[in-house]
Biopython code that builds the backbone (N, CA, C, O; Angstrom):
import numpy as np
from Bio.PDB.StructureBuilder import StructureBuilder

atoms = [
    (1, "MET", "N", (200.980, 119.656, 40.655)),
    (1, "MET", "CA", (200.240, 118.861, 39.711)),
    (1, "MET", "C", (198.831, 118.669, 40.246)),
    (1, "MET", "O", (198.652, 118.299, 41.406)),
    (2, "SER", "N", (197.825, 118.918, 39.406)),
    (2, "SER", "CA", (196.419, 118.719, 39.775)),
    (2, "SER", "C", (195.991, 117.310, 39.399)),
    (2, "SER", "O", (196.294, 116.810, 38.316)),
    (3, "HIS", "N", (195.296, 116.703, 40.306)),
    (3, "HIS", "CA", (194.784, 115.370, 40.030)),
    (3, "HIS", "C", (193.321, 115.470, 39.596)),
    (3, "HIS", "O", (192.537, 116.246, 40.142)),
    (4, "ILE", "N", (192.995, 114.678, 38.622)),
    (4, "ILE", "CA", (191.605, 114.619, 38.173)),
    (4, "ILE", "C", (190.932, 113.518, 38.977)),
    (4, "ILE", "O", (191.391, 112.376, 38.999)),
    (5, "VAL", "N", (189.845, 113.876, 39.634)),
    (5, "VAL", "CA", (189.131, 112.893, 40.458)),
    (5, "VAL", "C", (187.726, 112.729, 39.907)),
    (5, "VAL", "O", (187.201, 113.596, 39.208)),
    (6, "THR", "N", (187.153, 111.624, 40.232)),
    (6, "THR", "CA", (185.803, 111.350, 39.768)),
    (6, "THR", "C", (184.788, 112.111, 40.610)),
    (6, "THR", "O", (184.982, 112.303, 41.810)),
    (7, "VAL", "N", (183.729, 112.532, 39.986)),
    (7, "VAL", "CA", (182.678, 113.248, 40.692)),
    (7, "VAL", "C", (181.369, 112.457, 40.643)),
    (7, "VAL", "O", (180.280, 113.027, 40.719)),
    (8, "GLN", "N", (181.496, 111.142, 40.514)),
    (8, "GLN", "CA", (180.297, 110.309, 40.387)),
    (8, "GLN", "C", (179.391, 110.431, 41.607)),
    (8, "GLN", "O", (178.169, 110.450, 41.456)),
    (9, "ASP", "N", (179.949, 110.512, 42.799)),
    (9, "ASP", "CA", (179.119, 110.647, 43.993)),
    (9, "ASP", "C", (178.308, 111.937, 43.944)),
    (9, "ASP", "O", (177.142, 111.956, 44.340)),
    (10, "ALA", "N", (178.911, 112.991, 43.471)),
    (10, "ALA", "CA", (178.185, 114.254, 43.376)),
    (10, "ALA", "C", (177.138, 114.208, 42.273)),
    (10, "ALA", "O", (176.072, 114.807, 42.415)),
    (11, "VAL", "N", (177.415, 113.518, 41.189)),
    (11, "VAL", "CA", (176.475, 113.450, 40.068)),
    (11, "VAL", "C", (175.298, 112.550, 40.400)),
    (11, "VAL", "O", (174.157, 112.891, 40.090)),
    (12, "THR", "N", (175.550, 111.422, 41.017)),
    (12, "THR", "CA", (174.476, 110.454, 41.282)),
    (12, "THR", "C", (173.885, 110.581, 42.674)),
    (12, "THR", "O", (173.102, 109.728, 43.090)),
    (13, "ALA", "N", (174.238, 111.610, 43.389)),
    (13, "ALA", "CA", (173.730, 111.752, 44.749)),
    (13, "ALA", "C", (172.218, 111.965, 44.772)),
    (13, "ALA", "O", (171.551, 111.565, 45.726)),
    (14, "PHE", "N", (171.686, 112.580, 43.750)),
    (14, "PHE", "CA", (170.258, 112.873, 43.715)),
    (14, "PHE", "C", (169.510, 111.993, 42.724)),
    (14, "PHE", "O", (168.443, 112.383, 42.249)),
    (15, "ALA", "N", (170.032, 110.831, 42.403)),
    (15, "ALA", "CA", (169.424, 109.967, 41.398)),
    (15, "ALA", "C", (168.013, 109.545, 41.792)),
    (15, "ALA", "O", (167.152, 109.423, 40.921)),
    (16, "ASP", "N", (167.750, 109.319, 43.076)),
    (16, "ASP", "CA", (166.417, 108.910, 43.498)),
    (16, "ASP", "C", (165.395, 110.008, 43.229)),
    (16, "ASP", "O", (164.233, 109.718, 42.942)),
    (17, "PHE", "N", (165.815, 111.248, 43.318)),
    (17, "PHE", "CA", (164.898, 112.361, 43.112)),
    (17, "PHE", "C", (164.693, 112.668, 41.632)),
    (17, "PHE", "O", (163.790, 113.426, 41.278)),
    (18, "MET", "N", (165.514, 112.093, 40.774)),
    (18, "MET", "CA", (165.418, 112.369, 39.360)),
    (18, "MET", "C", (164.465, 111.426, 38.646)),
    (18, "MET", "O", (164.198, 111.613, 37.459)),
    (19, "GLU", "N", (163.953, 110.435, 39.324)),
    (19, "GLU", "CA", (163.006, 109.497, 38.731)),
    (19, "GLU", "C", (161.660, 110.177, 38.544)),
    (19, "GLU", "O", (161.297, 111.036, 39.348)),
    (20, "PRO", "N", (160.902, 109.818, 37.502)),
    (20, "PRO", "CA", (159.584, 110.421, 37.324)),
    (20, "PRO", "C", (158.620, 109.974, 38.418)),
    (20, "PRO", "O", (158.674, 108.843, 38.901)),
    (21, "THR", "N", (157.752, 110.883, 38.784)),
    (21, "THR", "CA", (156.756, 110.565, 39.801)),
    (21, "THR", "C", (155.626, 109.765, 39.172)),
    (21, "THR", "O", (155.558, 109.627, 37.950)),
    (22, "ALA", "N", (154.755, 109.247, 39.995)),
    (22, "ALA", "CA", (153.608, 108.484, 39.496)),
    (22, "ALA", "C", (152.701, 109.380, 38.647)),
    (22, "ALA", "O", (152.146, 108.930, 37.644)),
    (23, "ALA", "N", (152.552, 110.624, 39.040)),
    (23, "ALA", "CA", (151.723, 111.555, 38.260)),
    (23, "ALA", "C", (152.338, 111.823, 36.889)),
    (23, "ALA", "O", (151.620, 111.915, 35.893)),
    (24, "GLU", "N", (153.657, 111.948, 36.835)),
    (24, "GLU", "CA", (154.315, 112.172, 35.550)),
    (24, "GLU", "C", (154.199, 110.943, 34.647)),
    (24, "GLU", "O", (154.003, 111.074, 33.439)),
    (25, "LEU", "N", (154.318, 109.768, 35.228)),
    (25, "LEU", "CA", (154.160, 108.539, 34.450)),
    (25, "LEU", "C", (152.730, 108.400, 33.928)),
    (25, "LEU", "O", (152.525, 107.944, 32.804)),
    (26, "ASP", "N", (151.738, 108.790, 34.738)),
    (26, "ASP", "CA", (150.347, 108.759, 34.296)),
    (26, "ASP", "C", (150.119, 109.738, 33.146)),
    (26, "ASP", "O", (149.392, 109.429, 32.202)),
    (27, "ALA", "N", (150.730, 110.905, 33.223)),
    (27, "ALA", "CA", (150.598, 111.893, 32.149)),
    (27, "ALA", "C", (151.212, 111.372, 30.856)),
    (27, "ALA", "O", (150.647, 111.568, 29.780)),
    (28, "ILE", "N", (152.351, 110.716, 30.951)),
    (28, "ILE", "CA", (152.990, 110.131, 29.772)),
    (28, "ILE", "C", (152.100, 109.049, 29.189)),
    (28, "ILE", "O", (151.952, 108.954, 27.971)),
    (29, "GLU", "N", (151.509, 108.235, 30.046)),
    (29, "GLU", "CA", (150.621, 107.159, 29.597)),
    (29, "GLU", "C", (149.408, 107.730, 28.866)),
    (29, "GLU", "O", (148.968, 107.160, 27.868)),
    (30, "GLN", "N", (148.867, 108.835, 29.344)),
    (30, "GLN", "CA", (147.725, 109.458, 28.678)),
    (30, "GLN", "C", (148.126, 110.054, 27.329)),
    (30, "GLN", "O", (147.322, 110.062, 26.397)),
    (31, "GLU", "N", (149.333, 110.544, 27.217)),
    (31, "GLU", "CA", (149.808, 111.159, 25.978)),
    (31, "GLU", "C", (150.343, 110.148, 24.973)),
    (31, "GLU", "O", (150.638, 110.512, 23.835)),
    (32, "MET", "N", (150.473, 108.884, 25.373)),
    (32, "MET", "CA", (151.102, 107.891, 24.511)),
    (32, "MET", "C", (150.431, 107.736, 23.145)),
    (32, "MET", "O", (151.157, 107.624, 22.157)),
    (33, "PRO", "N", (149.091, 107.723, 23.010)),
    (33, "PRO", "CA", (148.519, 107.623, 21.658)),
    (33, "PRO", "C", (148.933, 108.784, 20.752)),
    (33, "PRO", "O", (149.193, 108.573, 19.568)),
    (34, "ALA", "N", (148.998, 109.995, 21.284)),
    (34, "ALA", "CA", (149.426, 111.139, 20.486)),
    (34, "ALA", "C", (150.909, 111.032, 20.135)),
    (34, "ALA", "O", (151.313, 111.388, 19.028)),
    (35, "ILE", "N", (151.707, 110.552, 21.058)),
    (35, "ILE", "CA", (153.143, 110.387, 20.799)),
    (35, "ILE", "C", (153.359, 109.362, 19.690)),
    (35, "ILE", "O", (154.150, 109.596, 18.777)),
    (36, "LEU", "N", (152.662, 108.230, 19.764)),
    (36, "LEU", "CA", (152.815, 107.189, 18.754)),
    (36, "LEU", "C", (152.305, 107.657, 17.387)),
    (36, "LEU", "O", (152.887, 107.310, 16.359)),
    (37, "ALA", "N", (151.229, 108.437, 17.371)),
    (37, "ALA", "CA", (150.730, 108.982, 16.109)),
    (37, "ALA", "C", (151.750, 109.942, 15.500)),
    (37, "ALA", "O", (151.941, 109.954, 14.285)),
    (38, "ASP", "N", (152.402, 110.743, 16.335)),
    (38, "ASP", "CA", (153.445, 111.644, 15.840)),
    (38, "ASP", "C", (154.635, 110.864, 15.296)),
    (38, "ASP", "O", (155.239, 111.264, 14.301)),
    (39, "VAL", "N", (154.970, 109.766, 15.937)),
    (39, "VAL", "CA", (156.074, 108.920, 15.460)),
    (39, "VAL", "C", (155.722, 108.331, 14.098)),
    (39, "VAL", "O", (156.571, 108.283, 13.208)),
    (40, "ASP", "N", (154.472, 107.878, 13.925)),
    (40, "ASP", "CA", (154.053, 107.355, 12.630)),
    (40, "ASP", "C", (154.117, 108.425, 11.546)),
    (40, "ASP", "O", (154.519, 108.145, 10.416)),
    (41, "LEU", "N", (153.722, 109.647, 11.886)),
    (41, "LEU", "CA", (153.803, 110.748, 10.927)),
    (41, "LEU", "C", (155.254, 111.031, 10.543)),
    (41, "LEU", "O", (155.564, 111.210, 9.365)),
    (42, "LEU", "N", (156.127, 111.071, 11.522)),
    (42, "LEU", "CA", (157.546, 111.285, 11.227)),
    (42, "LEU", "C", (158.119, 110.166, 10.370)),
    (42, "LEU", "O", (158.921, 110.413, 9.469)),
    (43, "ASP", "N", (157.706, 108.936, 10.654)),
    (43, "ASP", "CA", (158.167, 107.800, 9.869)),
    (43, "ASP", "C", (157.730, 107.941, 8.412)),
    (43, "ASP", "O", (158.511, 107.687, 7.495)),
    (44, "ALA", "N", (156.477, 108.346, 8.207)),
    (44, "ALA", "CA", (155.986, 108.536, 6.842)),
    (44, "ALA", "C", (156.736, 109.656, 6.140)),
    (44, "ALA", "O", (157.023, 109.550, 4.947)),
    (45, "GLN", "N", (157.056, 110.718, 6.851)),
    (45, "GLN", "CA", (157.786, 111.830, 6.244)),
    (45, "GLN", "C", (159.241, 111.469, 5.970)),
    (45, "GLN", "O", (159.802, 111.876, 4.953)),
    (46, "ILE", "N", (159.848, 110.714, 6.865)),
    (46, "ILE", "CA", (161.254, 110.334, 6.693)),
    (46, "ILE", "C", (161.434, 109.432, 5.483)),
    (46, "ILE", "O", (162.446, 109.524, 4.787)),
    (47, "THR", "N", (160.459, 108.557, 5.222)),
    (47, "THR", "CA", (160.609, 107.648, 4.082)),
    (47, "THR", "C", (160.634, 108.382, 2.754)),
    (47, "THR", "O", (161.118, 107.838, 1.760)),
    (48, "THR", "N", (160.124, 109.606, 2.716)),
    (48, "THR", "CA", (160.089, 110.349, 1.454)),
    (48, "THR", "C", (161.194, 111.400, 1.344)),
    (48, "THR", "O", (161.194, 112.188, 0.398)),
    (49, "LEU", "N", (162.122, 111.427, 2.277)),
    (49, "LEU", "CA", (163.165, 112.456, 2.247)),
    (49, "LEU", "C", (164.119, 112.308, 1.072)),
    (49, "LEU", "O", (164.550, 113.308, 0.497)),
    (50, "ASP", "N", (164.451, 111.091, 0.712)),
    (50, "ASP", "CA", (165.474, 110.899, -0.313)),
    (50, "ASP", "C", (164.902, 110.592, -1.690)),
    (50, "ASP", "O", (165.643, 110.186, -2.585)),
    (51, "ARG", "N", (163.602, 110.778, -1.876)),
    (51, "ARG", "CA", (162.992, 110.530, -3.185)),
    (51, "ARG", "C", (161.784, 111.430, -3.364)),
    (51, "ARG", "O", (161.312, 112.054, -2.413)),
    (52, "THR", "N", (161.302, 111.489, -4.563)),
    (52, "THR", "CA", (160.083, 112.241, -4.840)),
    (52, "THR", "C", (158.905, 111.406, -4.351)),
    (52, "THR", "O", (158.779, 110.241, -4.726)),
    (53, "PRO", "N", (158.048, 111.981, -3.524)),
    (53, "PRO", "CA", (156.932, 111.199, -2.981)),
    (53, "PRO", "C", (155.964, 110.752, -4.083)),
    (53, "PRO", "O", (155.567, 111.539, -4.942)),
    (54, "SER", "N", (155.606, 109.496, -4.034)),
    (54, "SER", "CA", (154.608, 108.979, -4.965)),
    (54, "SER", "C", (153.223, 109.273, -4.397)),
    (54, "SER", "O", (153.091, 109.799, -3.291)),
    (55, "GLU", "N", (152.193, 108.927, -5.167)),
    (55, "GLU", "CA", (150.824, 109.126, -4.692)),
    (55, "GLU", "C", (150.576, 108.287, -3.433)),
    (55, "GLU", "O", (149.887, 108.734, -2.515)),
    (56, "LEU", "N", (151.128, 107.092, -3.391)),
    (56, "LEU", "CA", (150.980, 106.239, -2.211)),
    (56, "LEU", "C", (151.652, 106.880, -0.992)),
    (56, "LEU", "O", (151.104, 106.846, 0.110)),
    (57, "ASP", "N", (152.837, 107.461, -1.189)),
    (57, "ASP", "CA", (153.518, 108.159, -0.097)),
    (57, "ASP", "C", (152.701, 109.343, 0.394)),
    (57, "ASP", "O", (152.581, 109.570, 1.598)),
    (58, "ALA", "N", (152.140, 110.094, -0.545)),
    (58, "ALA", "CA", (151.329, 111.258, -0.172)),
    (58, "ALA", "C", (150.106, 110.828, 0.635)),
    (58, "ALA", "O", (149.748, 111.476, 1.618)),
    (59, "ARG", "N", (149.468, 109.736, 0.219)),
    (59, "ARG", "CA", (148.310, 109.239, 0.984)),
    (59, "ARG", "C", (148.716, 108.779, 2.369)),
    (59, "ARG", "O", (148.006, 109.015, 3.347)),
    (60, "ARG", "N", (149.873, 108.114, 2.448)),
    (60, "ARG", "CA", (150.350, 107.647, 3.754)),
    (60, "ARG", "C", (150.610, 108.821, 4.694)),
    (60, "ARG", "O", (150.273, 108.760, 5.877)),
    (61, "ILE", "N", (151.206, 109.882, 4.173)),
    (61, "ILE", "CA", (151.477, 111.067, 4.990)),
    (61, "ILE", "C", (150.177, 111.736, 5.414)),
    (61, "ILE", "O", (150.036, 112.151, 6.565)),
    (62, "ARG", "N", (149.218, 111.843, 4.482)),
    (62, "ARG", "CA", (147.932, 112.458, 4.836)),
    (62, "ARG", "C", (147.212, 111.660, 5.919)),
    (62, "ARG", "O", (146.678, 112.233, 6.868)),
    (63, "ARG", "N", (147.200, 110.334, 5.771)),
    (63, "ARG", "CA", (146.555, 109.487, 6.790)),
    (63, "ARG", "C", (147.248, 109.635, 8.135)),
    (63, "ARG", "O", (146.583, 109.742, 9.165)),
    (64, "ALA", "N", (148.574, 109.642, 8.139)),
    (64, "ALA", "CA", (149.329, 109.782, 9.388)),
    (64, "ALA", "C", (149.084, 111.149, 10.016)),
    (64, "ALA", "O", (148.973, 111.262, 11.237)),
    (65, "ARG", "N", (148.999, 112.192, 9.183)),
    (65, "ARG", "CA", (148.723, 113.538, 9.695)),
    (65, "ARG", "C", (147.331, 113.602, 10.326)),
    (65, "ARG", "O", (147.154, 114.194, 11.391)),
    (66, "ARG", "N", (146.345, 112.990, 9.666)),
    (66, "ARG", "CA", (144.984, 112.979, 10.223)),
    (66, "ARG", "C", (144.939, 112.209, 11.544)),
    (66, "ARG", "O", (144.282, 112.634, 12.495)),
    (67, "ARG", "N", (145.645, 111.069, 11.596)),
    (67, "ARG", "CA", (145.676, 110.301, 12.850)),
    (67, "ARG", "C", (146.346, 111.086, 13.963)),
    (67, "ARG", "O", (145.887, 111.055, 15.105)),
    (68, "ALA", "N", (147.426, 111.789, 13.645)),
    (68, "ALA", "CA", (148.122, 112.596, 14.657)),
    (68, "ALA", "C", (147.225, 113.716, 15.163)),
    (68, "ALA", "O", (147.167, 113.974, 16.365)),
    (69, "LEU", "N", (146.526, 114.380, 14.248)),
    (69, "LEU", "CA", (145.618, 115.453, 14.664)),
    (69, "LEU", "C", (144.466, 114.911, 15.496)),
    (69, "LEU", "O", (144.076, 115.522, 16.491)),
    (70, "ALA", "N", (143.919, 113.770, 15.095)),
    (70, "ALA", "CA", (142.818, 113.166, 15.855)),
    (70, "ALA", "C", (143.278, 112.754, 17.251)),
    (70, "ALA", "O", (142.535, 112.902, 18.221)),
    (71, "ALA", "N", (144.487, 112.244, 17.352)),
    (71, "ALA", "CA", (145.011, 111.861, 18.661)),
    (71, "ALA", "C", (145.221, 113.088, 19.544)),
    (71, "ALA", "O", (144.954, 113.041, 20.745)),
    (72, "ARG", "N", (145.698, 114.185, 18.956)),
    (72, "ARG", "CA", (145.875, 115.427, 19.718)),
    (72, "ARG", "C", (144.542, 115.983, 20.185)),
    (72, "ARG", "O", (144.424, 116.442, 21.321)),
    (73, "VAL", "N", (143.526, 115.945, 19.311)),
    (73, "VAL", "CA", (142.191, 116.429, 19.694)),
    (73, "VAL", "C", (141.632, 115.575, 20.828)),
    (73, "VAL", "O", (141.078, 116.108, 21.789)),
    (74, "ALA", "N", (141.772, 114.269, 20.722)),
    (74, "ALA", "CA", (141.282, 113.384, 21.782)),
    (74, "ALA", "C", (141.998, 113.657, 23.098)),
    (74, "ALA", "O", (141.378, 113.650, 24.161)),
    (75, "LEU", "N", (143.298, 113.896, 23.026)),
    (75, "LEU", "CA", (144.060, 114.212, 24.234)),
    (75, "LEU", "C", (143.591, 115.530, 24.842)),
    (75, "LEU", "O", (143.410, 115.626, 26.056)),
    (76, "LEU", "N", (143.396, 116.534, 24.011)),
    (76, "LEU", "CA", (142.923, 117.826, 24.518)),
    (76, "LEU", "C", (141.534, 117.713, 25.122)),
    (76, "LEU", "O", (141.254, 118.325, 26.153)),
    (77, "ASN", "N", (140.666, 116.940, 24.493)),
    (77, "ASN", "CA", (139.322, 116.760, 25.036)),
    (77, "ASN", "C", (139.351, 116.050, 26.386)),
    (77, "ASN", "O", (138.586, 116.394, 27.287)),
    (78, "ARG", "N", (140.237, 115.053, 26.527)),
    (78, "ARG", "CA", (140.353, 114.354, 27.813)),
    (78, "ARG", "C", (140.893, 115.271, 28.896)),
    (78, "ARG", "O", (140.388, 115.279, 30.019)),
    (79, "THR", "N", (141.924, 116.048, 28.560)),
    (79, "THR", "CA", (142.528, 116.908, 29.578)),
    (79, "THR", "C", (141.617, 118.089, 29.899)),
    (79, "THR", "O", (141.581, 118.534, 31.047)),
    (80, "ALA", "N", (140.885, 118.605, 28.923)),
    (80, "ALA", "CA", (139.963, 119.710, 29.187)),
    (80, "ALA", "C", (138.833, 119.244, 30.078)),
    (80, "ALA", "O", (138.408, 119.986, 30.964)),
    (81, "GLY", "N", (138.334, 118.038, 29.871)),
    (81, "GLY", "CA", (137.271, 117.504, 30.719)),
    (81, "GLY", "C", (137.757, 117.218, 32.131)),
    (81, "GLY", "O", (136.988, 117.309, 33.087)),
    (82, "ALA", "N", (139.017, 116.877, 32.260)),
    (82, "ALA", "CA", (139.572, 116.573, 33.573)),
    (82, "ALA", "C", (139.827, 117.836, 34.375)),
    (82, "ALA", "O", (139.796, 117.794, 35.605)),
    (83, "MET", "N", (140.082, 118.973, 33.706)),
    (83, "MET", "CA", (140.423, 120.194, 34.406)),
    (83, "MET", "C", (139.186, 120.976, 34.862)),
    (83, "MET", "O", (139.272, 121.796, 35.776)),
    (84, "VAL", "N", (138.039, 120.723, 34.227)),
    (84, "VAL", "CA", (136.840, 121.468, 34.595)),
    (84, "VAL", "C", (136.227, 120.837, 35.832)),
    (84, "VAL", "O", (135.949, 119.638, 35.828)),
    (85, "PRO", "N", (136.006, 121.611, 36.898)),
    (85, "PRO", "CA", (135.418, 121.040, 38.102)),
    (85, "PRO", "C", (133.973, 120.615, 37.849)),
    (85, "PRO", "O", (133.214, 121.323, 37.187)),
    (86, "GLY", "N", (133.613, 119.483, 38.370)),
    (86, "GLY", "CA", (132.255, 118.977, 38.198)),
    (86, "GLY", "C", (132.049, 118.240, 36.885)),
    (86, "GLY", "O", (130.966, 117.702, 36.657)),
    (87, "GLY", "N", (133.037, 118.197, 36.027)),
    (87, "GLY", "CA", (132.945, 117.467, 34.779)),
    (87, "GLY", "C", (132.181, 118.213, 33.692)),
    (87, "GLY", "O", (131.990, 117.655, 32.611)),
    (88, "ALA", "N", (131.740, 119.433, 33.920)),
    (88, "ALA", "CA", (131.023, 120.179, 32.888)),
    (88, "ALA", "C", (132.029, 120.787, 31.932)),
    (88, "ALA", "O", (133.053, 121.329, 32.347)),
    (89, "ALA", "N", (131.727, 120.691, 30.657)),
    (89, "ALA", "CA", (132.673, 121.221, 29.666)),
    (89, "ALA", "C", (132.213, 122.543, 29.129)),
    (89, "ALA", "O", (132.886, 123.135, 28.286)),
]
sb = StructureBuilder()
sb.init_structure("model")
sb.init_model(0)
sb.init_chain("A")
sb.init_seg("    ")
for serial, (resi, resn, name, xyz) in enumerate(atoms, 1):
    if name == "N":
        sb.init_residue(resn, " ", resi, " ")
    sb.init_atom(name, np.array(xyz, "f"), 0.0, 1.0, " ", f" {name:<3s}", serial, name[0])
structure = sb.get_structure()
């Protein structure tokens, strides 16, 4: 008869190494405006899934799409400026 044993020690043995580093947390913090804009866009799209979108719904989606694109452009501009040595773009 085979016994089933727990493998929790093997699974959680590397838990300390699985935490995000400070650099990864900083990257997430920089991307947060774009992430939140994408969430708003998804929210606007989800509200229209079960009905025909009204003009107000269409405007809400367009505004959310523009905000998401603007947030992505701002993120790209920040990261592009950070990657160029000397700050020249």
